[in-house]
Backbone as a printed PyTorch tensor [residue, N CA C, xyz], in Angstrom:
tensor([[[-33.2090, -15.0770,  11.8080],
         [-34.1990, -14.4870,  10.8080],
         [-35.8440, -14.9790,  11.0460]],

        [[-36.7420, -14.0010,  10.9620],
         [-38.1650, -14.1490,  11.2220],
         [-38.7240, -15.0870,  10.0190]],

        [[-39.7800, -15.5990,  10.3280],
         [-40.4120, -16.4510,   9.3610],
         [-41.1820, -15.9560,   8.5000]],

        [[-40.7320, -15.0130,   7.3370],
         [-41.7950, -14.5730,   6.1110],
         [-41.9690, -15.4760,   5.1890]],

        [[-42.9510, -15.7310,   4.7490],
         [-43.1670, -16.3970,   3.4890],
         [-42.7780, -16.1490,   2.4270]],

        [[-42.1470, -16.9610,   1.8920],
         [-41.1390, -17.0510,   0.5780],
         [-42.1020, -16.8900,  -0.6730]],

        [[-41.5720, -16.0980,  -1.6310],
         [-42.4340, -16.2360,  -3.0800],
         [-42.4110, -17.4820,  -3.6840]],

        [[-43.5570, -17.9020,  -4.1670],
         [-43.6710, -19.4610,  -4.8410],
         [-43.4730, -19.3660,  -6.1250]],

        [[-43.3960, -18.3750,  -6.9950],
         [-43.4280, -18.4210,  -8.6290],
         [-42.4790, -17.2430,  -8.9710]],

        [[-41.5750, -17.3280,  -9.7640],
         [-40.9510, -16.4360, -10.7350],
         [-41.1370, -15.0580, -10.4720]],

        [[-42.5750, -14.8370, -10.9070],
         [-43.2150, -13.2530, -10.8820],
         [-43.3330, -12.8530,  -9.5750]],

        [[-43.3020, -13.6590,  -8.5560],
         [-43.8240, -13.0340,  -7.0950],
         [-43.0650, -11.9310,  -6.6820]],

        [[-43.5250, -11.3240,  -5.9860],
         [-42.7610,  -9.9900,  -5.5560],
         [-42.7780, -10.2150,  -4.0280]],

        [[-41.3860,  -9.5810,  -3.3800],
         [-40.7970,  -9.7760,  -2.2700],
         [-40.4960,  -8.3840,  -1.6940]],

        [[-40.9100,  -8.3210,  -0.3550],
         [-40.8850,  -7.0950,   0.4370],
         [-39.3560,  -7.0110,   0.8950]],

        [[-38.9560,  -5.9260,   1.2500],
         [-37.6140,  -5.8320,   1.8580],
         [-37.0090,  -6.8510,   3.0810]],

        [[-38.1580,  -7.0470,   3.7660],
         [-38.0680,  -8.1240,   5.0630],
         [-37.6650,  -9.4100,   4.1860]],

        [[-38.4540,  -9.5830,   3.3490],
         [-38.5440, -11.1490,   2.5100],
         [-37.3360, -11.3880,   1.9480]],

        [[-36.7020, -10.3700,   1.4080],
         [-35.5360, -10.2150,   0.4450],
         [-34.4420, -10.6010,   1.0900]],

        [[-34.5200,  -9.7920,   2.6180],
         [-33.2750,  -9.7950,   3.3680],
         [-33.1480, -11.3620,   3.8190]],

        [[-34.5850, -12.1520,   4.3920],
         [-34.2700, -13.2490,   4.6550],
         [-34.0930, -14.1880,   3.5290]],

        [[-34.5350, -14.0270,   2.4900],
         [-34.1580, -14.8360,   0.9820],
         [-32.7900, -15.0320,   1.0870]],

        [[-31.9110, -13.6930,   0.9460],
         [-30.5300, -13.7230,   0.6620],
         [-29.7090, -13.8280,   1.8800]],

        [[-30.3530, -13.9880,   3.0650],
         [-29.7440, -13.9910,   4.3100],
         [-28.8310, -13.1820,   4.9820]],

        [[-29.1170, -11.6890,   4.5300],
         [-28.3290, -10.4050,   4.7980],
         [-29.1710,  -9.3990,   5.5690]],

        [[-28.7140,  -8.5300,   6.1750],
         [-29.3480,  -7.6510,   7.1560],
         [-30.2050,  -6.5860,   6.1170]],

        [[-31.0900,  -5.9980,   6.5430],
         [-31.9730,  -5.2400,   5.8540],
         [-31.1620,  -3.7270,   5.5120]],

        [[-30.1520,  -3.4620,   6.5650],
         [-29.4010,  -2.0680,   6.2000],
         [-28.5190,  -2.8070,   4.9090]],

        [[-28.1520,  -3.6400,   4.8370],
         [-27.2330,  -3.9260,   3.3940],
         [-27.8670,  -4.0790,   2.2000]],

        [[-29.0230,  -4.6850,   2.5570],
         [-30.0030,  -4.3510,   1.3950],
         [-30.3220,  -2.7680,   1.0280]],

        [[-30.7710,  -2.2390,   1.9310],
         [-31.1950,  -1.0090,   1.7570],
         [-29.9660,  -0.1840,   1.1290]],

        [[-28.7280,  -0.5390,   1.1540],
         [-27.4110,   0.1110,   0.6660],
         [-27.4290,  -0.2810,  -0.7730]],

        [[-27.5440,  -1.6290,  -0.9770],
         [-27.3940,  -2.1930,  -2.4110],
         [-28.4900,  -1.5440,  -3.3800]],

        [[-29.6440,  -1.2650,  -2.7760],
         [-30.9420,  -0.5100,  -3.2610],
         [-30.1530,   0.7940,  -3.7040]],

        [[-30.1400,   1.6530,  -2.6840],
         [-29.5020,   3.0960,  -3.0280],
         [-28.4930,   3.1520,  -4.1030]],

        [[-27.6400,   2.2450,  -4.0220],
         [-26.7050,   2.2290,  -5.1300],
         [-26.6470,   1.4970,  -6.5740]],

        [[-28.3110,   1.0190,  -6.4110],
         [-28.5730,   0.6300,  -7.9840],
         [-27.8750,  -0.6590,  -7.9590]],

        [[-27.3900,  -1.4420,  -7.1450],
         [-26.6950,  -2.6050,  -7.4640],
         [-27.6710,  -3.8090,  -7.3640]],

        [[-28.8980,  -3.5120,  -7.1240],
         [-29.7390,  -4.8350,  -7.0670],
         [-31.2670,  -4.3810,  -7.9180]],

        [[-31.9090,  -5.4280,  -8.5320],
         [-33.1150,  -4.8880,  -9.4780],
         [-34.2980,  -4.6030,  -8.0230]],

        [[-34.6580,  -3.3740,  -8.3840],
         [-35.7930,  -3.1400,  -7.2370],
         [-36.6490,  -2.0580,  -7.9450]],

        [[-37.9740,  -2.0120,  -7.1730],
         [-38.7630,  -1.1780,  -7.7030],
         [-39.4980,  -0.5260,  -6.5990]],

        [[-39.6500,   0.9640,  -6.3430],
         [-40.3080,   1.5510,  -5.4230],
         [-41.8300,   1.7770,  -5.9770]],

        [[-42.6320,   1.2090,  -4.8680],
         [-43.9710,   1.1670,  -4.9950],
         [-44.5270,   2.1420,  -3.7420]],

        [[-44.8290,   3.4950,  -4.0330],
         [-45.1380,   4.4120,  -2.9000],
         [-43.7960,   4.5550,  -2.0570]],

        [[-43.8530,   4.5400,  -0.8580],
         [-42.7030,   4.5340,   0.0350],
         [-42.0610,   3.2220,   0.3680]],

        [[-42.5160,   2.0510,  -0.3040],
         [-42.0410,   0.7630,  -0.1060],
         [-41.1610,   0.4120,  -1.4080]],

        [[-39.8470,  -0.5350,  -1.1430],
         [-39.3720,  -1.1570,  -1.9790],
         [-40.1360,  -2.6990,  -2.0580]],

        [[-39.7940,  -3.1110,  -3.5250],
         [-40.3340,  -4.3930,  -3.7320],
         [-39.2740,  -4.8980,  -4.9790]],

        [[-39.4470,  -6.0090,  -4.7800],
         [-38.4460,  -6.7980,  -5.7040],
         [-39.0040,  -8.1930,  -6.3020]],

        [[-38.7140,  -8.1290,  -7.6830],
         [-39.4980,  -9.4370,  -8.4000],
         [-38.3330, -10.6540,  -7.9390]],

        [[-38.6880, -11.7690,  -7.5720],
         [-38.2880, -12.9430,  -7.4360],
         [-37.2420, -13.5390,  -8.3290]],

        [[-37.9720, -13.5810,  -9.5670],
         [-37.3680, -14.1540, -10.8330],
         [-36.1530, -12.9320, -10.9920]],

        [[-36.2100, -11.6780, -10.8480],
         [-35.2240, -10.7980, -11.1300],
         [-33.9020, -10.8590, -10.2900]],

        [[-34.2710, -11.1250,  -9.0480],
         [-33.1480, -11.2150,  -8.1560],
         [-32.6880, -12.6830,  -8.2370]],

        [[-33.3410, -13.6520,  -8.6000],
         [-32.7580, -14.8130,  -9.0540],
         [-31.4390, -14.6830,  -9.9850]],

        [[-31.8750, -14.0030, -11.1060],
         [-31.1180, -13.7010, -12.3660],
         [-30.0120, -12.8740, -11.9920]],

        [[-29.9610, -11.9480, -11.1470],
         [-28.8310, -11.2710, -10.4190],
         [-28.1760, -11.6900,  -9.7440]],

        [[-28.5610, -12.9930,  -8.8880],
         [-27.7980, -13.6830,  -8.1840],
         [-26.8460, -14.6720,  -9.0060]],

        [[-27.4470, -15.1080, -10.1250],
         [-26.4190, -15.7880, -10.8900],
         [-25.3280, -15.0220, -11.8140]],

        [[-25.6890, -13.6230, -11.8660],
         [-24.7910, -12.7240, -12.7470],
         [-23.4990, -12.4400, -11.7160]],

        [[-23.8930, -12.5880, -10.2420],
         [-22.6960, -12.4440,  -9.3640],
         [-21.6610, -13.2570,  -8.9290]],

        [[-21.8980, -14.7670,  -9.5690],
         [-20.9720, -15.3900,  -9.7550],
         [-19.4480, -15.2470, -10.3730]]])
């Protein structure tokens, strides 16, 4: 994984690259989760963005 800076606060926004590194999954898997609506995301222009706090809550619900 490349060294992308991680979000520091719950309201921080992650890019697809940062989130893939955070979750330790390939970007292709992350894009699939986004397409299927299985992960909280927001499209800004042509780019996907993810609220770190929403991702952390989503992770807790996956247990």
